[in-house]
N, C-alpha and C positions, 0 to 999 in steps of 0.2 A: 388571493391571486396566485400564489406560488403553487398551490395544489392544482389549479386549473392549468397552469403552464406545464407542470410535470405530466399531467394527464394528456394534454395536447402533444407533448413531446413523445410520450410512450405510444400514443396512437399513430403518430407520424412514423415512428420506427417500425411498428407492426405492419402498417401499410407498405412501407418500403421493402420489408423483408418478404412479405407475402405477395406483393405485386397486385396490380389490378387486373384480374382475369375475368373474362366473360365467356359465355357459351352461346353457340348458335345451333339451330336445329337443322338436321339434314333428313329430308323425307325421301325414301327410295320408292320410285315409281317403276313398276314392271308390268308390261302388257304382253302376255303370251311369250313368244320366243324373241321378241324385240330386245335390243340392248336396254339395260336399265338406265334410267336417268335419275339425277339427284337434284332435288330442289332445296336450296339453302335459304333460310329465313332467320330473323332474329328470334331468340328464345323469349317466350312470354310477352310478346308485343305484336302489334299490328305491323305486317310487312309493308315497308314503304316503297318497294319495287326497285330500290337503288342497288340491291345486291348486298352481299356480305364481302368484306375485304378479306381476301385469301392470298396466302403466300405459297402453301404447299397442300397438295391433295393426293391421297393415295387410297388404293383398295388392297386389302391384305386378306389372307386366309390363314387357317391354323396350321402349325407345323406338326411334326411327328410327336411332339410333347404336348399337343393340344393348346399351345400358346399362340397368340396372334403373332405372325411372322413379319414384323415391321421391317426387318433387314432385307426381305425378299418380296416386295409388293408384286401383285399381279398387274398393276397399272399405277403410274405415278407421274405427276408433273409439278413444276414449281417455278418460282421467280427467284431472282437474286436475294440473298438474305436481307431482311429488313424491308423489302419491297412488297407491296400488295396491290391487287386489282379487285374491283368488285365483280362478284359472280352471283347469279341467282339460279341458274340451271346448267347442269353439266350432263352430257350424254356419255356413257361409258365408251372409252376409246377415242373420243373426239376432244383433242386438246384445245382449250379456249385460246383465242388470239392473245399473243403476248407472252404466253407461258411456254416453258421448255419441257418436253416430255423426257423424263429421266428413266422410265421403264415403259417399254411398249406394251400395250394391252394384250394380255393373254386371253384365250377363249375361256369364258366362265363355264364351269361344270355344273350341269343340272343337279340340284339337290345339295350342293356344297354351300356351307356357311361362309360368308364374307363380312368384313368390317370395312366401312368407308370412313375416312378421316380427313377433315379439313382443318388447316392450321393457319394462323396469322399471329403476329406479335400480340400477345395478351388475350387471344381468343381462340376457341377451338369448338369443333362439333364432330359428332360421330354417330353412326347408325349401323346396326347389324342387319343383314338380309340373307336370304337363301335364294340362289339362282334358280329361276324357273326354266 
């Protein structure tokens, strides 16, 4: 019994240190020169239509060092820390009800690579796309 208890204790510590994190999928939909939309769904499962709990959402591009420039997003919105709301579809530049826009949407540049990122406590999703 002692070995099982020690193993359980070690597993509990590992889970506490690593946290329980999950991923969700973001699908980028672009149709000609229309603004892109982003469809959020649970990774590796059937989408239940209830949306993904999101706290922060941003779109970034690469800086002069070819790194994703998270400090200067081209568009971003969020809720108060720790709060989440379910989202299933987002259109670039249109802030969902209840969220606060932290960076007004800049015009996307044709042929430029972007990264869209969604975050919530314990969960995240991202996708790269090229503006059409």
